N, C-alpha and C positions, 0 to 999 in steps of 0.2 A: 480836491480829495484824491489821495493816491489809490491806484488800482488795488484790489484786495490782496493779490499776491505780493505786491511790493511791501505792504505793511508788515506781513508775516516775515518776509525776508529780512527787513531791517531789524525786527525784534530778535531774529536768530543770528544776527551778525553777518548776513549775506549781502553782497553788493546788489544794487537795484537790478531787476531782471532786464537783460538787454532787449532792445527793440526787435520786432519781427525781422526775419531775414530779407523780406521783400521791401523794407523801407529804404529810403534814400540814405547815402553815406552821411549827409548832414544831420538827418534825424537820428541815426544810430549813435552818433557821438554824444557822450554825456554833456559836453560843452564844446564850443568851437575851439579848434586847435590854434594857438597863436602861430604867426608866421615862422617863428624861429624853432618850433617844436615839431618839425616834419620827420624826424628820424624814427624809423620803425624799430621798436624794441623787441628783443627775444627774451621773454621772462620765464623763469622757473617758479612755479607755485608749489610750495611744500605745505600741504594742508591735509589732515587726516579726515576731515569732514567731507565726504564724497560730494554731497549736494553743494556745499559752500565752494569747494574747489571747482566744480563744474560751472557754477554761475560766474565765478571770477574769471575762469578761462574764457568763457563765452563773451563776457563783457570786454576783456582785453582784445579779443579778436574783432568784436564789433567796433572797437575804437581804432582798428587798423594795425594792431600789433599781433605777434604770435606768442603762444604760451604753451608750455608743457606742465604736467602735473606729476608730483610724487606724493604718495599717501603715508609715508613714514620717514623717520629721520635717516635711516640707513640708505634707502633708495635716494632720498633727497641729496644726501652728501655725495653719493657716487655720481649722480647726474650733475650736480653743481661743480664737482671737481673736474668735469670734462672741459670747463673753461669756455663753453660756447654761448653762455648767457650774458646779456647786458645787465640784468638785475634779478634779484631774488626776492620773493615774497614768502616769508617764513612764519608759519604759525608757531607759537612758543611751546604749546603742549602737544607733543607728537609721540606716537608709539616707537619703540626700539631705540630712538635717540631723540632727546628733546631739541627744540629748534635752536636754543642758544648754544648748545654744544656743537651743533652742526656749523653754526657761524664761527665759533671759536676754533674749530678744527680747520676750517678753510683759512682763517686768518693766520693760523700757525704755519700754514703752507704758503704764506705770502699771497694768497688769493684775496684781492681787494674788491671783488665784484660787489657793487652796492647791494645792501641787504635791508629790506624793510621788514621789521618784526610786527606780526599781528598777534594780539592777545586780548583776552577778556580781563587780564590783570592790568589795572590802570592806575594804581597808586604811584606816587613819586618814586618810592624805592624800587618798584617793579620796572619803571621806565629806565631808571639809572642803571639797574642791573643789566637790562637788555642792551643799552648803549655801551656799557663797559665790556660786555661780552663780544663786542665787535659789530653790533648792529649800527647802521647808518641813520636809521629813523625808526620810530616806534608809533604804531597806530593802534588805538584801543577799539575793540569790538563793542557794539555795532558801529560800522563806519559807512560813509558814503563813498561809492566807487569813484565819483569825480575827484574826491579828495585823495584817495589812494593813487589814482593815475597822476594827479598833479604832483604828489610827493615823489613818485618814481621819476617823473620828468625833471624835477629839481635835482635829484640825486645824480642823474646822468649828466645834467649840465655842469654840476660841480666837478664830476669826475673828468669830463672832457676838458674843462677849463684848467684843472690841475695838471692834466697830462700835457697840455700845450706848453707849459712853462716849466723848465727844468733848472732855471737859474734866476735868482733874484739879486738885485744890487741896489743899495742905497749908499750914496757917497762911495767910500772905498771899502765898504762892508759887502761881502759876497757870500751868498748861501747857494751851494750846489746840491740840488735835490737828488741827483743820481749817485753822488759819492757820499752825501750827508756831511760834506766838509763845509766849515765856516771859516772865512779868512777876513781879516781887516788889513788891507795892504798886503804885505808878505807874511804876516803873522797868523798862524793857525790858532783858532779859538775853540778849545774843547768844551762841549756842552752836554749836559744830561739830556735824556730823551724828552722830558717835559719842557726843558728850556729850549730845545731845538724846535719843538712844535710851536711853542709860544713865539719864537723869533720868526719862524716861517710864516705864521699867520699875520704877524705885524708887518713883515716885509711884503707879503702878498697884497696888503692893503696900504702900502706906503703912500703918504700924502693924505690919508683919510683918518678921521677920528675913529678909533676902535674902542667901544664901550666895554665896561666890565661884563655886561650881559653877553656880549658877543664872544668875549674870551671864555666865559664859563661854558657857553653852549658849544663852542667850536674847538677849544683846546682841552677842556676838562669834561666835556659831554654832560654838564649839568644843565637841565632845562628849568632851573630855578636858582634863586640867590640864597645860598646857605649861610649868608652873613659870616663869611670866613675871610681871613686875611691872606688866603693862599695866593691870590693874584699879586698883592703888594709884595709878598716875600719873593716870589719868582721874578717879578719885574725888577726888584732891587738887585737880585743875584745876576740877572741877565744884563742889566745896565752896567754893573761892575765889570763883567767879563768883556763886553764889547766896547766899553768906553775908557776904562782905566788905562792911563798912559798915552791916550790919544788926544789930539788937539781940540777936537770939536765933538759935541754930543750929537747923537743920531736918534736916540729914543727920548721923546719929550712927553711930559705929563701935561695934558690939557685940563686945567682945573675945572672940576665940576662936570667933566664930560668923559674923559678916558685917557687914551694914549695915542701917540702918533709917531711913526717912523718917518723922518725926513732929514735931508742933509742941511 
């Protein structure tokens, strides 16, 4: 049975109350940290509910990280714009400027700091709107702090992995992430933004089967299958651009499974 305070916090959308300050580090963590997740995060929490923000800040600090708080969208944007944070936790409904417009404004300035959207709005359309506004993940209230922390760790791992590789190559096809140029041999291949994202994702997972669900979630930001042929259309266009006039195919259809980039 949960302690009385924790039940009320969960109902209000608050993270579980952190352990007492005199408990051991192992007891204070919501779950054991995996060996690869030792990095200390500096997180900005943009949340207008003072009690919820205080509990979340305390929980982050008990988990070994540091956290600052902003209680409205204007302050949150100014603090996030400083560029000193590893991740943002942004409530969707904020005074002065709503959370999604904060994220959109940061993205317009090429600030790609990972942003986790918190909201009581949990319908599919709400989540899609949040992700399309520039959010990297979307968590519905009430939530478990252990899940929020795990999601932040995943976002940082993805960002770190993406930053390590600036060039992908499959056969004689090369994608340069710094210049956004794509070439096959000496021939430049112009791509539309969505085609570029699709190719980058496929090349990042070269030699692996990439499913339709993976493409929908990572290229189109859909966390459901809308029964659309959008993937088939873009795959066909991309295949035509990177293979027409060349000797061998690189983009393969794996029947009943998905697609694979391989030489």
